[in-house]
DRENDREN-780156 format. One record per residue: residue number from 1; x, y negated, z of N, C-alpha, C, O, CB in turn. Coordinates in nm, 4 decimals, decimal comma. Atoms other than C-alpha are relative to their C-alpha. Glycine has a CB too. Example, Ala and Ser with C-alpha at 12.3 -4.5 7.8 and 13.67 -1.06 7.14 Angstrom:
// residues 2
[1; [0,0890; 0,1190; 0,0000]; [1,2300; 0,4500; 0,7800]; [0,0900; -0,1200; 0,0000]; [0,1936; -0,1181; 0,0665]; [-0,0992; -0,0027; 0,1246]]
[2; [-0,0820; 0,1190; -0,0060]; [1,3670; 0,1060; 0,7140]; [-0,0770; -0,1090; 0,0730]; [-0,0261; -0,2198; 0,0899]; [0,0414; -0,0462; -0,1415]]
// end
This chain:
// residues 81
[1; [-0,0813; 0,1339; 0,0358]; [10,0092; -7,3069; 15,1453]; [-0,1370; -0,1026; -0,0390]; [-0,2269; -0,0728; -0,1176]; [0,1292; 0,0265; -0,1546]]
[2; [0,1048; 0,0783; 0,0321]; [9,7779; -7,5947; 15,1399]; [0,0260; -0,0913; -0,1441]; [0,1344; -0,1325; -0,1853]; [-0,0249; -0,0879; 0,1273]]
[3; [0,0033; 0,0843; 0,1400]; [9,6953; -7,7840; 14,8072]; [0,0757; -0,1526; 0,0142]; [0,0356; -0,2174; 0,1109]; [-0,1742; -0,0268; -0,0470]]
[4; [-0,0275; 0,0843; -0,0143]; [9,8943; -8,0809; 14,7584]; [-0,1230; -0,1391; -0,0244]; [-0,1995; -0,1375; -0,1208]; [0,1057; 0,0210; -0,0616]]
[5; [0,0992; 0,0671; 0,0633]; [9,6715; -8,3785; 14,7544]; [0,0217; -0,0879; -0,1088]; [0,1340; -0,1371; -0,1195]; [-0,0579; -0,0615; 0,0821]]
[6; [-0,0611; 0,0771; 0,1072]; [9,6563; -8,5752; 14,4460]; [0,0190; -0,1112; 0,0128]; [0,1152; -0,1539; -0,0511]; [-0,0510; -0,0001; -0,0990]]
[7; [-0,0656; 0,1215; -0,0284]; [9,6596; -8,9126; 14,5761]; [0,1304; 0,0163; 0,0847]; [0,1921; -0,0900; 0,0915]; [-0,0959; -0,0888; 0,0689]]
[8; [-0,1239; -0,0361; -0,0392]; [9,9631; -8,7730; 14,7557]; [0,1365; -0,0040; -0,0906]; [0,2465; -0,0591; -0,0846]; [-0,0216; 0,1192; 0,0397]]
[9; [-0,0876; 0,0167; 0,1171]; [10,1112; -8,6959; 14,4528]; [0,0195; -0,0933; -0,0631]; [0,1362; -0,1318; -0,0698]; [-0,0183; 0,0599; -0,0782]]
[10; [-0,0536; 0,1178; 0,0666]; [10,0727; -8,9864; 14,2468]; [0,0922; -0,0979; 0,0905]; [0,1789; -0,1678; 0,0379]; [-0,1195; -0,0780; -0,0541]]
[11; [-0,0483; 0,0774; -0,0595]; [10,1910; -9,1620; 14,5241]; [0,1428; 0,0414; 0,0613]; [0,2107; -0,0355; 0,1293]; [-0,0918; -0,0342; 0,0766]]
[12; [-0,1231; -0,0492; -0,0369]; [10,4991; -8,9191; 14,5843]; [0,0237; -0,0213; 0,1258]; [0,1298; -0,0799; 0,1475]; [0,0977; -0,0457; -0,0691]]
[13; [0,0483; 0,0005; -0,1218]; [10,4087; -8,9118; 14,9264]; [0,0883; 0,1491; 0,0596]; [0,0723; 0,2589; 0,0064]; [-0,1812; -0,0014; -0,0047]]
[14; [-0,0849; -0,1592; -0,0551]; [10,6655; -8,6253; 15,1480]; [0,0001; -0,0457; 0,1354]; [-0,0309; -0,1556; 0,1815]; [0,1884; 0,0482; -0,0645]]
[15; [-0,0173; 0,0061; -0,1542]; [10,7259; -8,5663; 15,4964]; [-0,0514; 0,1284; 0,0526]; [-0,1265; 0,2040; -0,0090]; [-0,0796; -0,1245; 0,0703]]
[16; [0,0432; -0,1072; -0,0918]; [10,6859; -8,3096; 15,7797]; [-0,1401; -0,0397; 0,0916]; [-0,1875; -0,1487; 0,1236]; [0,1297; 0,0303; 0,1002]]
[17; [0,1581; 0,0220; -0,0971]; [10,3545; -8,2623; 15,9887]; [0,0492; 0,1113; 0,0567]; [0,0916; 0,2127; 0,0013]; [-0,1866; 0,0073; -0,0717]]
[18; [-0,0353; -0,1104; -0,1388]; [10,4284; -8,0727; 16,3266]; [-0,1327; -0,0074; 0,0526]; [-0,1926; -0,1122; 0,0764]; [0,1315; -0,0513; 0,1343]]
[19; [0,1819; -0,0330; -0,0544]; [10,0696; -7,9285; 16,4510]; [0,0594; 0,1270; 0,1200]; [0,1615; 0,1949; 0,1101]; [-0,1527; 0,0960; -0,1800]]
[20; [0,0496; -0,0652; -0,0739]; [9,9930; -7,7353; 16,7374]; [-0,1208; 0,1257; -0,0349]; [-0,2393; 0,1003; -0,0565]; [-0,0302; -0,0929; 0,0705]]
[21; [0,1100; -0,0874; 0,0587]; [9,8103; -7,4123; 16,6440]; [-0,0545; 0,0918; 0,0845]; [0,0280; 0,1784; 0,1135]; [0,0415; 0,0729; -0,1102]]
[22; [0,0544; -0,0673; -0,0809]; [9,5704; -7,2345; 16,8719]; [-0,0501; 0,1361; -0,1011]; [-0,1359; 0,1268; -0,1888]; [-0,1075; -0,0912; 0,0771]]
[23; [0,0648; -0,1219; 0,0625]; [9,5329; -6,8465; 16,7448]; [-0,0696; 0,1066; 0,0959]; [-0,0109; 0,1729; 0,1815]; [0,1079; 0,0731; -0,0781]]
[24; [0,0646; -0,0970; -0,0819]; [9,2530; -6,6383; 16,8905]; [0,0270; 0,1268; 0,0234]; [0,1234; 0,1736; -0,0372]; [-0,0986; 0,0081; -0,0291]]
[25; [-0,0482; -0,1383; -0,0114]; [9,2658; -6,3013; 17,0007]; [-0,0196; 0,0886; -0,0932]; [0,0404; 0,1960; -0,0942]; [-0,0429; 0,0555; 0,0976]]
[26; [0,0523; -0,0335; 0,1390]; [9,0898; -6,2217; 16,6616]; [0,0952; -0,0064; -0,1015]; [0,1004; 0,0754; -0,1933]; [-0,1061; -0,0854; -0,0406]]
[27; [-0,1102; 0,0348; 0,0762]; [9,3883; -6,3801; 16,5005]; [-0,0400; -0,1276; -0,0917]; [0,0392; -0,1913; -0,1611]; [0,0462; 0,1258; -0,0838]]
[28; [0,0089; 0,1501; 0,0683]; [9,2080; -6,6809; 16,3534]; [0,0141; -0,1093; 0,0606]; [-0,0111; -0,1175; 0,1808]; [-0,1093; -0,0286; -0,0536]]
[29; [-0,0146; 0,1046; -0,0714]; [9,2851; -7,0125; 16,4037]; [-0,1197; -0,0726; 0,0338]; [-0,2129; -0,0976; -0,0427]; [0,0827; -0,0729; -0,0568]]
[30; [0,1094; 0,0538; -0,0403]; [9,0679; -7,1736; 16,6110]; [-0,0156; -0,1792; 0,0629]; [-0,1141; -0,2434; 0,0994]; [-0,0313; 0,1028; 0,0983]]
[31; [-0,0473; 0,1469; -0,0586]; [9,2306; -7,5312; 16,7233]; [0,1405; -0,0458; -0,0734]; [0,2448; 0,0171; -0,0554]; [0,0294; 0,0095; 0,1807]]
[32; [-0,1181; 0,0911; 0,0578]; [9,4812; -7,7794; 16,5111]; [0,0094; -0,0971; 0,0498]; [-0,0824; -0,1763; 0,0286]; [0,0029; -0,0368; -0,1215]]
[33; [-0,0329; 0,1508; 0,0053]; [9,6515; -8,0776; 16,6578]; [0,0890; -0,0222; -0,0592]; [0,1637; 0,0738; -0,0785]; [0,0220; -0,0650; 0,1029]]
[34; [-0,0965; 0,0867; 0,0654]; [9,8714; -8,3021; 16,4820]; [0,0809; -0,0717; 0,1053]; [0,0419; -0,1734; 0,1627]; [-0,0694; -0,1005; -0,0936]]
[35; [-0,0921; 0,0464; -0,1188]; [10,1701; -8,3547; 16,7293]; [0,0814; -0,0950; -0,0487]; [0,1067; -0,1941; 0,0198]; [0,0872; 0,1075; 0,0649]]
[36; [-0,0671; 0,1248; 0,0991]; [10,3724; -8,5574; 16,4530]; [-0,0206; 0,0014; -0,1145]; [0,0051; 0,1027; -0,1796]; [0,1333; -0,0150; -0,0087]]
[37; [0,0458; 0,0445; 0,1222]; [10,2565; -8,7065; 16,1612]; [0,0947; 0,0045; -0,1238]; [0,2155; -0,0049; -0,1021]; [-0,0420; -0,1283; 0,0208]]
[38; [-0,0952; -0,0023; 0,1092]; [10,4118; -8,6892; 15,8291]; [0,0131; -0,1605; -0,0515]; [0,0840; -0,2100; -0,1391]; [-0,0558; 0,1082; -0,1234]]
[39; [0,0082; 0,1712; 0,0303]; [10,3322; -9,0721; 15,8259]; [-0,1032; -0,0113; -0,1259]; [-0,1163; -0,1248; -0,1717]; [0,1748; -0,0790; -0,0515]]
[40; [0,1038; -0,0406; 0,1286]; [10,0611; -8,9525; 15,5191]; [-0,1203; 0,0499; 0,0971]; [-0,0951; 0,1430; 0,1736]; [0,0666; 0,1450; -0,1272]]
[41; [0,1186; -0,0733; -0,0353]; [9,6931; -8,8867; 15,6516]; [-0,0601; 0,0850; -0,0833]; [-0,1376; 0,1681; -0,0358]; [-0,0880; -0,0743; 0,0319]]
[42; [0,0481; -0,0888; 0,0658]; [9,6131; -8,7186; 15,3416]; [0,0741; 0,1351; 0,0006]; [0,0150; 0,2408; -0,0217]; [-0,0154; -0,0509; -0,1140]]
[43; [-0,0766; -0,1102; -0,0279]; [9,9123; -8,4818; 15,4000]; [-0,0323; 0,0710; 0,1159]; [-0,0571; 0,1907; 0,1021]; [0,1239; -0,0328; 0,0057]]
[44; [0,0723; -0,0516; -0,1281]; [9,8026; -8,4123; 15,7632]; [-0,0982; 0,0548; -0,0020]; [-0,1124; 0,1591; 0,0618]; [-0,0295; -0,0745; 0,0803]]
[45; [0,1465; -0,0550; -0,0043]; [9,4787; -8,3455; 15,7058]; [-0,0159; 0,1202; -0,0968]; [-0,0972; 0,2121; -0,0866]; [-0,1087; -0,1166; -0,0428]]
[46; [0,0403; -0,1296; 0,0871]; [9,5276; -8,1169; 15,4147]; [0,0542; 0,1319; 0,0741]; [-0,0065; 0,2385; 0,0637]; [0,0708; -0,0078; -0,1616]]
[47; [-0,0479; -0,1126; -0,0616]; [9,7461; -7,8855; 15,6249]; [-0,0685; 0,0344; 0,1319]; [-0,0519; 0,1450; 0,1834]; [0,1384; -0,0160; 0,0183]]
[48; [0,0762; -0,0360; -0,0899]; [9,5166; -7,9187; 15,9073]; [-0,1336; 0,0787; -0,0408]; [-0,1978; 0,1495; 0,0367]; [-0,0207; -0,1101; 0,0662]]
[49; [0,1329; -0,0695; 0,0401]; [9,2187; -7,7946; 15,6920]; [0,0452; 0,1235; -0,0301]; [-0,0154; 0,2216; 0,0130]; [-0,0833; -0,0611; -0,1204]]
[50; [-0,0296; -0,1255; 0,0348]; [9,4066; -7,5322; 15,5488]; [0,0251; 0,1114; 0,1039]; [-0,0095; 0,2273; 0,0809]; [0,1018; -0,0119; -0,0752]]
[51; [0,0114; -0,0834; -0,1141]; [9,4824; -7,3750; 15,8839]; [-0,1256; 0,0406; 0,0321]; [-0,1584; 0,1592; 0,0340]; [0,0500; -0,0561; 0,1059]]
[52; [0,1343; -0,0192; -0,0476]; [9,1256; -7,4362; 15,9976]; [-0,0772; 0,0861; -0,0757]; [-0,1424; 0,1701; -0,0136]; [-0,0670; -0,1164; 0,0092]]
[53; [0,0481; -0,0737; 0,0797]; [8,9910; -7,2797; 15,6798]; [-0,0475; 0,1628; 0,0145]; [-0,1194; 0,2124; -0,0722]; [0,0802; -0,0200; -0,0785]]
[54; [0,0324; -0,1576; -0,0333]; [8,9437; -6,9044; 15,8096]; [0,1120; 0,0611; -0,1061]; [0,1325; 0,1811; -0,0876]; [-0,1882; 0,0582; -0,0382]]
[55; [-0,0973; -0,0721; 0,1261]; [9,2049; -6,8122; 15,5042]; [0,1405; 0,0208; 0,0880]; [0,2130; 0,1156; 0,0577]; [0,0314; -0,1234; -0,1665]]
[56; [-0,1282; -0,0383; -0,1041]; [9,4982; -6,8107; 15,7666]; [-0,0392; 0,0937; 0,0948]; [-0,1462; 0,0840; 0,1550]; [0,0583; -0,1235; 0,0866]]
[57; [0,0400; -0,1256; -0,1052]; [9,5069; -6,4918; 15,9855]; [0,1327; 0,0202; 0,0467]; [0,2217; 0,0411; -0,0357]; [-0,0726; 0,1525; -0,0673]]
[58; [-0,1291; -0,0027; -0,0707]; [9,7971; -6,4729; 16,2439]; [-0,0344; 0,1262; 0,0754]; [-0,1449; 0,1776; 0,0932]; [0,0411; -0,1374; 0,0949]]
[59; [0,0251; -0,0846; -0,0991]; [9,8923; -6,2129; 16,4702]; [0,0123; -0,0602; 0,1544]; [0,1084; -0,1210; 0,2016]; [0,0899; 0,1103; -0,0245]]
[60; [0,0357; 0,0749; -0,1270]; [9,7530; -6,3161; 16,8116]; [0,1194; 0,0641; 0,0994]; [0,1708; 0,1742; 0,0796]; [-0,1757; 0,0317; 0,0571]]
[61; [-0,0860; -0,0382; -0,1266]; [9,9865; -6,2886; 17,1291]; [-0,0720; 0,1220; 0,0758]; [-0,1900; 0,1568; 0,0721]; [0,0146; -0,1354; 0,1080]]
[62; [0,0623; -0,1155; -0,0932]; [9,9499; -6,0033; 17,3607]; [0,0633; 0,0045; 0,1361]; [0,1815; -0,0201; 0,1597]; [0,0197; 0,1471; -0,0649]]
[63; [-0,0245; -0,0230; -0,1652]; [9,9455; -5,9417; 17,7489]; [-0,0645; 0,1721; 0,0116]; [-0,1671; 0,2365; -0,0099]; [-0,1154; -0,1438; 0,1207]]
[64; [0,0348; -0,1808; -0,0209]; [9,9785; -5,5733; 17,8281]; [-0,0608; 0,0498; -0,1024]; [-0,1597; 0,1190; -0,0781]; [-0,1009; 0,0477; 0,1213]]
[65; [0,0555; -0,0499; 0,1007]; [9,8957; -5,4903; 17,5074]; [-0,1349; -0,0411; -0,0664]; [-0,1847; -0,0154; -0,1760]; [-0,0020; 0,1084; 0,0312]]
[66; [0,1390; 0,0659; 0,0822]; [9,5831; -5,6676; 17,4617]; [0,0126; -0,1654; -0,0622]; [0,0578; -0,2694; -0,0142]; [-0,1411; -0,0045; 0,1258]]
[67; [0,0243; 0,1336; 0,0609]; [9,5203; -5,9385; 17,2345]; [-0,0501; -0,1391; 0,0758]; [-0,1579; -0,1398; 0,1352]; [-0,0952; 0,0280; -0,0950]]
[68; [0,0346; 0,0830; -0,1076]; [9,5331; -6,2958; 17,4115]; [-0,0029; -0,1189; -0,1056]; [0,0415; -0,1024; -0,2192]; [0,1076; -0,0060; 0,1408]]
[69; [-0,0252; 0,1268; 0,0646]; [9,5105; -6,6412; 17,2767]; [0,1094; -0,0767; 0,0194]; [0,1416; -0,1112; 0,1331]; [-0,0880; -0,0746; 0,0224]]
[70; [-0,1269; 0,0772; -0,0249]; [9,8221; -6,8335; 17,2036]; [-0,0133; -0,1356; -0,0654]; [-0,0915; -0,1585; -0,1576]; [0,1283; 0,0758; -0,0568]]
[71; [-0,0455; 0,1106; 0,0822]; [9,9305; -7,1618; 17,1065]; [0,1581; -0,0214; -0,0559]; [0,2504; -0,0165; 0,0254]; [-0,0339; -0,1124; 0,0798]]
[72; [-0,1504; 0,0353; 0,0428]; [10,2600; -7,2378; 16,8924]; [-0,0233; -0,1129; -0,0829]; [-0,1250; -0,1687; -0,1240]; [0,0871; 0,1194; -0,0832]]
[73; [-0,0209; 0,1281; 0,0621]; [10,4048; -7,5008; 16,7314]; [0,0364; 0,0116; -0,1547]; [0,1175; 0,1040; -0,1609]; [0,1118; -0,0733; 0,0771]]
[74; [0,0152; -0,0245; 0,1395]; [10,4071; -7,5078; 16,3286]; [0,0482; -0,1460; -0,0761]; [-0,0222; -0,2468; -0,0700]; [-0,1642; 0,0469; -0,0320]]
[75; [-0,0450; 0,1015; 0,0834]; [10,6086; -7,7516; 16,1091]; [-0,0363; 0,0495; -0,1420]; [-0,0444; 0,1657; -0,1818]; [0,1533; -0,0295; 0,0209]]
[76; [0,0456; -0,0316; 0,1610]; [10,5047; -7,7975; 15,7324]; [0,0769; -0,1110; -0,0895]; [0,0463; -0,2301; -0,0955]; [-0,1882; -0,0180; -0,0278]]
[77; [-0,0676; 0,1219; 0,0858]; [10,7303; -7,9815; 15,5051]; [-0,0684; -0,0437; -0,1793]; [-0,0639; 0,0372; -0,2719]; [0,1809; 0,0593; -0,0177]]
[78; [0,0912; 0,0520; 0,0919]; [10,5360; -8,1614; 15,2266]; [0,1421; -0,0417; -0,0621]; [0,2252; -0,1094; -0,0016]; [-0,1323; -0,1161; 0,0467]]
[79; [-0,1373; 0,0484; 0,1068]; [10,8314; -8,1985; 14,9222]; [-0,0840; -0,0018; -0,1343]; [-0,1932; 0,0524; -0,1511]; [0,1601; 0,1334; -0,0132]]
[80; [0,0484; -0,0140; 0,1445]; [10,7726; -8,2603; 14,5502]; [0,0961; 0,0871; -0,0630]; [0,0952; 0,0828; -0,1860]; [-0,0113; -0,1377; -0,0804]]
[81; [-0,0993; -0,0820; 0,0704]; [11,0421; -8,0211; 14,4657]; [-0,0732; 0,1039; -0,0757]; [-0,0114; 0,1859; -0,1436]; [0,1024; 0,0644; 0,0962]]
// end
């Protein structure tokens, strides 16, 4: 879970960021593209950075039982609740 940016907290920014996430055969995220912005650059950059930080490990897709690079769409909701 990404840390809420301090400036975004102060400004009470909320929204949903939609991203395209490429996961390599090793389970590490190798590429993240913002498909739809939350409307706030700080929020979008925070979730993108978290996914690319190496702390996120995903289960890669498989073809014939062998791990393959996969692309998935992810939505992250930023809420002050």
